[in-house]
C-alpha positions in Angstrom: 18.7 -10.3 163.7 15.1 -10.6 162.7 14.4 -11.2 159.2 10.8 -9.9 158.7 8.9 -11.4 155.4 6.6 -8.5 155.0 3.6 -6.7 153.0 1.9 -3.6 154.0 -1.3 -5.1 155.1 -3.2 -5.3 158.6 -1.6 -8.5 159.2 1.6 -7.7 158.0 1.4 -4.3 160.4 1.1 -6.3 163.3 4.4 -7.2 163.1 6.2 -4.6 162.0 4.5 -2.0 165.0 5.8 -5.0 167.3 9.2 -5.0 166.1 9.1 -1.1 166.3 7.7 -0.9 170.0 10.3 -3.6 171.2 13.5 -2.1 169.6 14.5 -5.3 168.1 17.3 -5.1 164.9 15.1 -6.6 162.0 15.2 -6.6 158.4 12.6 -6.7 155.9 12.2 -9.1 153.1 9.3 -8.0 151.1 7.2 -10.7 149.6 4.6 -8.9 146.9 1.3 -11.0 147.4 0.2 -8.8 144.6 2.5 -10.6 142.4 2.1 -14.1 143.6 5.6 -13.9 145.7 3.9 -15.6 149.3 4.0 -18.9 146.5 7.7 -18.8 146.0 9.0 -22.3 147.1 11.8 -20.6 149.4 9.3 -18.5 151.3 6.9 -21.9 151.4 9.6 -23.4 153.5 9.4 -20.3 156.6 5.4 -20.0 155.6 3.8 -23.2 154.6 0.3 -21.5 153.9 1.4 -19.3 151.8 0.7 -16.5 153.8 2.9 -13.5 155.3 4.0 -12.3 157.4 6.3 -14.2 158.7 9.8 -14.0 160.6 13.3 -16.0 160.9 14.9 -15.0 163.9 18.6 -15.6 163.6 19.1 -15.3 167.1 16.0 -17.5 168.3 15.9 -20.3 171.3 19.7 -21.6 172.5 20.9 -18.8 169.6 19.6 -21.0 166.9 17.6 -19.4 163.8 14.1 -20.0 164.3 11.4 -19.1 161.8 7.6 -18.6 162.5 4.4 -17.8 160.6 1.3 -16.6 161.8 1.1 -13.1 163.3 -0.9 -13.7 166.7 1.9 -16.4 167.4 4.9 -14.2 166.2 3.6 -11.4 168.5 3.2 -14.2 171.6 7.0 -15.1 170.4 8.3 -11.4 170.5 6.5 -10.6 173.5 8.0 -13.2 175.0 11.5 -12.7 173.9 11.6 -9.1 175.0 9.3 -9.5 178.1 7.0 -6.5 176.6 3.4 -5.9 175.7 2.1 -9.0 177.8 1.6 -9.0 181.5 3.3 -11.3 183.4 1.1 -11.9 186.1 -1.2 -14.8 184.6 -4.4 -13.3 185.3 -3.7 -10.1 183.5 -1.6 -12.0 180.8 -4.4 -14.2 180.2 -6.9 -11.5 179.7 -4.3 -10.0 176.7 -4.0 -12.9 175.3 -8.4 -13.6 174.9 -8.5 -10.5 173.5 -5.4 -11.5 170.8 -7.2 -14.5 170.0 -10.7 -12.4 169.7 -8.8 -10.5 166.7 -7.2 -13.5 165.4 -10.6 -15.7 165.6 -13.3 -12.4 165.1 -11.8 -9.4 163.9 -9.5 -10.2 161.2 -11.4 -12.8 159.6 -14.6 -11.5 159.9 -13.4 -7.9 158.8 -11.4 -9.2 155.8 -14.9 -11.3 154.7 -16.7 -7.9 155.0 -13.9 -5.9 153.2 -13.7 -8.7 149.9 -17.2 -8.9 149.7 -17.8 -4.9 149.6 -14.8 -4.0 147.7 -12.6 -7.2 146.2 -15.4 -9.3 145.0 -16.1 -9.3 141.0 -20.0 -9.2 141.9 -22.1 -8.0 144.3 -23.5 -10.9 146.6 -26.0 -9.1 149.0 -26.3 -11.8 151.5 -22.3 -11.9 151.9 -22.2 -8.4 152.2 -25.1 -8.0 154.6 -23.8 -11.1 156.8 -20.1 -10.0 157.3 -21.6 -5.9 157.4 -23.2 -7.0 160.0 -20.8 -8.8 162.2 -18.2 -6.4 161.6 -20.5 -3.9 163.2 -21.3 -6.5 166.0 -17.7 -6.7 166.7 -16.9 -3.1 166.9 -19.8 -3.0 169.6 -17.7 -5.7 171.5 -14.9 -3.5 171.4 -16.4 -0.5 172.1 -18.0 -1.8 175.8 -15.0 -3.4 176.8 -13.0 -0.3 176.1 -16.1 1.5 178.0 -14.0 -0.2 181.0 -11.1 -0.4 180.1 -8.3 1.7 179.0 -6.8 -0.8 176.1 -8.2 -4.0 175.0 -6.2 -6.5 176.9 -6.7 -4.5 180.3 -4.8 -0.9 181.6 -1.7 -1.1 179.7 -0.8 -1.5 175.9 -0.3 -4.8 175.0 -0.5 -7.3 172.2 -3.7 -7.5 171.9 -4.2 -3.8 170.8 -0.9 -4.4 168.4 -2.8 -7.2 166.7 -6.3 -5.1 166.6 -5.3 -1.7 165.6 -4.5 -1.9 161.7 -7.7 -3.6 161.1 -9.5 -0.3 162.5 -7.0 1.4 160.3 -8.8 0.4 157.2 -12.3 0.5 158.4 -13.3 3.1 155.2 -13.0 -0.4 153.7 -15.5 -1.9 155.9 -17.7 1.2 155.5 -17.3 2.0 159.2 -18.1 5.4 161.0 -15.7 5.3 163.9 -18.0 8.3 165.4 -20.8 5.4 166.1 -18.3 3.6 168.3 -16.6 6.4 170.7 -14.6 4.0 172.9 -13.2 2.2 170.3 -12.3 6.1 168.6 -10.5 7.2 171.5 -8.5 4.0 171.9 -7.6 3.8 168.0 -6.5 7.6 168.5 -4.3 6.7 171.8 -3.1 3.6 170.1 -2.4 5.6 166.6 -0.1 8.3 168.4 2.7 5.7 169.5 5.7 6.5 168.1 6.2 2.7 167.4 2.5 2.6 165.6 3.8 5.4 163.3 6.7 3.5 162.4 5.6 0.0 161.7 2.6 1.6 159.5 5.7 3.4 157.4 7.3 0.3 156.8 7.0 0.2 152.8 4.1 2.5 152.9 4.9 3.1 149.8 3.5 -0.2 148.1 0.0 -0.1 150.2 -2.6 -0.8 147.5 -6.0 -1.4 149.2 -9.2 -2.2 146.7 -9.3 -2.0 143.2 -7.2 -5.1 142.7 -5.6 -6.0 138.6 -6.6 -9.1 137.2 -2.7 -10.3 138.2 -3.3 -9.2 141.8 -6.6 -11.0 142.0 -5.5 -14.1 140.5 -2.7 -14.2 143.3 -4.8 -13.4 146.2 -8.0 -15.1 145.2 -7.1 -17.5 142.1 -6.8 -21.2 141.6 -3.0 -20.6 142.5 -4.0 -20.9 146.1 -5.1 -24.7 145.5 -1.5 -25.4 143.8 0.5 -26.7 146.4 4.4 -26.0 146.3 5.8 -25.1 142.9 
């Protein structure tokens, strides 16, 4: 059994989708980041960076409980555990890993900043909006060119690279993206979104999904001084 520490965000959806796709048994441990539950000392023991998702695999290496944070690392761990969604052949495997790293280092941080300055920042900062909007469009262009020559981001098969990236395209409205401008991304997005595991994964705690227009309590939990307070 795997405990999934989770809230319905793009990063959270990566792991819920992976768990649904692999068929592993798991139970959800909600971490309401809008109420500051990511700062709970018990959660910090699992995820010292006060970010979800995180997991505890009660049947980890050598049968011992094993905890893991950072969504990309979790995807690789679950892929190795199940032998799924990461090709065994070295070249194909690293093709998938490099596009997973592209998501972790590019898509996630840049799309996140774009969404923050467009929808969450308490005041409009034109330079930041222009900077991150342009970078978001640039990254869409990179993906569109890749998907013009490949069925999926990591290659010709569905991999952790697609699982990691798809949730960020799902919230493209927050980044003011017209997906019709990127026809190859659109084709891929629709193909991945039609998978039953993806549908089930994005349905986890869907009733609690809130994007944009944060309350003052949520703004403080997500962006306030508490981020710098360390352990309580």
